[in-house]
N, C-alpha and C positions, 0 to 999 in steps of 0.2 A: 242192864235191863230194869225197867221200873215195873214192879210186880203189881197187878191189879189188887184192889182191896179184897175182893172175894177170895183170891188165892192166898192172901196173907191170913185171912180168917180160917180158911180150910186147913192151912198148914198148922196153925195154932191148935185147932181141934185134933188134927191127926197126931200131933206130937203130945197131946194130953197136957197142954200148958193152960193154966187158968189166966183170965184177964189180968188179975192183980200181979201174977208172976211175970207175965209178958211186959206189963208196965215197968216192973222193977228191972227186968233184963234189958229193956230198951232205953231206960232212963226217962220214960214219959209218964204222964199222968194216966191213971186208969180211965178217966173220962175221955182222954184222947184216943185210947184204944177202942173204946165204945163208939166214938164218933167215926173212926176209921171203919169199924165193922158194920156200922149202920149206913155206910156209903156216903157219909157227909164229906165235905171237902176238907182235906188235910194237906199239909205241905209235902213237897217231894222229899224234903229232909226227914219228915216223920215216916214216910213210907220206907225210906232207906234204913232208918234206925230199926224199925220193926223187922224188915227183911234181914238185916244183919243179925239181930237177936235170934231169929228163927233159924237162920243158917248156922249159927254157932251151936244150936241144939240139934243139928243134923238134917234140917230141911234142905232140899236141893230144888231150885226153881228152874223150869225149862221154858225156853222161849217158844212162841208160836212158830209153826212150820207149815207153810202152804195154807191149806184150809183148816188146819188143826189148831186149836187154841193152846194157851200156855198150860203147863202142868206142874205137878209137885211130886217129888220123890221123898220118902222118909226111910230111915234105916229099918231094915227088916226086923232087927232086934227089938224095935219099939212096937211092933204089932202085938196086940194082946191075944190073938188067936194063934194057937200052935198047930192047927190042922190045915193051914193053907198050903197049897202046893204050887210052886212056880217053876 
């Protein structure tokens, strides 16, 4: 599944990863990460590298189902609030 740019950005923020750190983790230039997050055109390979880096840090991307769009899951242990109940 190719993850939309917006979902990659949301996952980075949810995981608390900075742009420079994501650039290092994915082996890309920070400017490329900025372009991706600004919805500029990037290659499929770039999307895959960023997705792989985020998945390695615990993000799980879910495909669209029916009329529901794609989603993200992050490890519960990474949430900064400890008063959430699930």
